[in-house]
N, C-alpha and C positions, 0 to 999 in steps of 0.2 A: 172524852168526845174529843175526837181528832178532825182534822180538816174535813169535809163533804161525809161526816157525818160517821167517820168509819169508828170501830169503838174499838179495845186491844182488850183482852185476856191473855195472860201465860198460866200453863199449865204447868204444876207443881212437879218438881221432881220425883220421885221414887218411896213409897209408902209413906208420904205425904213427910219428907224429912224436913221439909219447909225451904228448900231450894229448890228459888223460879230460876226456868230454863234462862238466862240474859245473851245479848246480842255482842256482849264483850267478852265469850268464853272464846277459851283455846281450837283455833280449826281441828279439821279433821273428822273420821264416823264415829270414834266414840263419843262425842257432845250430843250427837243425834241421841242417841240410846234413849227409848222414851221419852224422846223433847216434843211440844206439842205447844201450841199455840191456838188460839180462838181471834176470831175479827167478825164485829158484824155492821154491817152499810144497810142504808138505803139502797131499794133496788131504783136507782135513778142511771144514767150514762157516767155522772161524773164522782161518783162514790163509788160504782165501780172501780172508775179508773184509778180514786185516791187504792181502794182495798187492793187491785192489782199490782198496783208499786208498793206498798206497806205489805205484802208476801212475798214479794220477788227480796225486798233487803233483810225478812226474817230467814229465807230459806239459804240466803248469800251470807247471811253473819251464823247460820249451821252448816255451812261447811259445799254447799252447793254450788257448784262452777255456774259460769254466766252460760252455754249451754244446757246445762238439767234446768236454771231456770228461767229458760227460754219454753222451753221444751212445755213445763207447766204452766207459764204463763196463757201460753196458745190455748192447750187447752181448759184451762181457766174461765178466760177471757170468752171462749164460745159457750161454753153452759153459761157463767155468769150472764151472759146477754141474751141467750134461751130464754133465762128467768126474767129480765126483765120486760124483754117483746112480747113474750108466751103469755107468762104464768100471771106475770099485774095485768095484763091486756084488758083497758074500758075500765081500769081499778085505780085507785090512789098508790103511789109506790109505797110496799112496804115493804121489809125487813128482808134482809139474807144475812144467813151464820155459814160461815168457815171455821171449818175447826180440822186441823191440819197436823197431823201425827207421823213424824219422822223415826225411822229406827237403822240400823246400822246402813242398811242397804234396801230400804222401799220409801215410800211416802206415801202416805192416805189421803186424800184431801174429802169433807165431808161436805157438801154446801147443802144448807135446810132453807124453808121458805115457806110461807103459809099462803103463797098465791093457788092459780087454779091448776089440776093434777093434770099428767099429760093426758091426753086426750083416749090410747091407746095404753092397756095393762102392761106392756114391757115398751122398751125403751128403741126409736127405731135402727133399722138394721148398721146402717152407716155404711150405702153403696154411694160410690161415686152417681153423679147424675150424669145422663146421657151425653157426650161432650163430640160425638160425630157430627154435627151440623155446621161444623163452623166455630170462629172465634165471636162474631156476631151475633148466635142464636145462643153462647151459654144463657145458663141460668147464673140469676142473682144469686140465689139461693143453694140449698143441698150441699155445701162441704161441710156444715160445721161437726156433723154427725161422722163423717168420716173419719174426718181431724181428731175427732176424740177416739174412738175407736183405734186407730191405727198409733196414735201417742203413746196410750193408758195399756198398763197389764191384766185392769180388768175395770169394769164398770158397772155400778148397779144402781137401779130405781127402787124406791119403795116410798107407797107414802100411808102416813102413821097416820090416824084423824087428818087433821087438818094441813099436818107437814108433809112437802115434799120432799124427799131424800137423795142426794143426788153422789154416790160414794166413787171416786176416782183413783188407783192403785197406782204408782205407779214404781217402778223398776228400777233403785240406784246401784249402775252394775258396778265393780271396781275404779280407783283413782285412777290407776294404768289403765286402765279403759277409754280414759278421754271424757267422761261424761259427767263426772261429778268436779 
């Protein structure tokens, strides 16, 4: 167990070859093929902060650029804060799991928790709130799902028994495009 209750596990290499993905592997997209990691954290603000920091460090170690890591961090921060604020509202902080799977040109992050289910059977549309009334009348919230949907290729939600699963898919274009 690490700081603020973040627990780590790394996925083994292909076909149980016994190779564990290591943070010190040589840079480049080849090391992302079938790479992944899993982190668990308590559903509170400080643990989420540590989870985001640990995730960013692992993604950098797998060859993603600061720009790509920043995009992923924004999306994960929005989704994780929703879990802390809404899924576990009125109850003791539960656990959040994050599984990241990296391919040569994509990243898939799945967040899981045992908090309350989403109130609707589908994800929010992610539309910007009305901002025509001036800066003083801007809403405090309502931007999170817009950011999540704008910065990902695909977003899926499922309630499986007592577990929420939110899957966030990111495209990782060629390094020449300046994203990695």
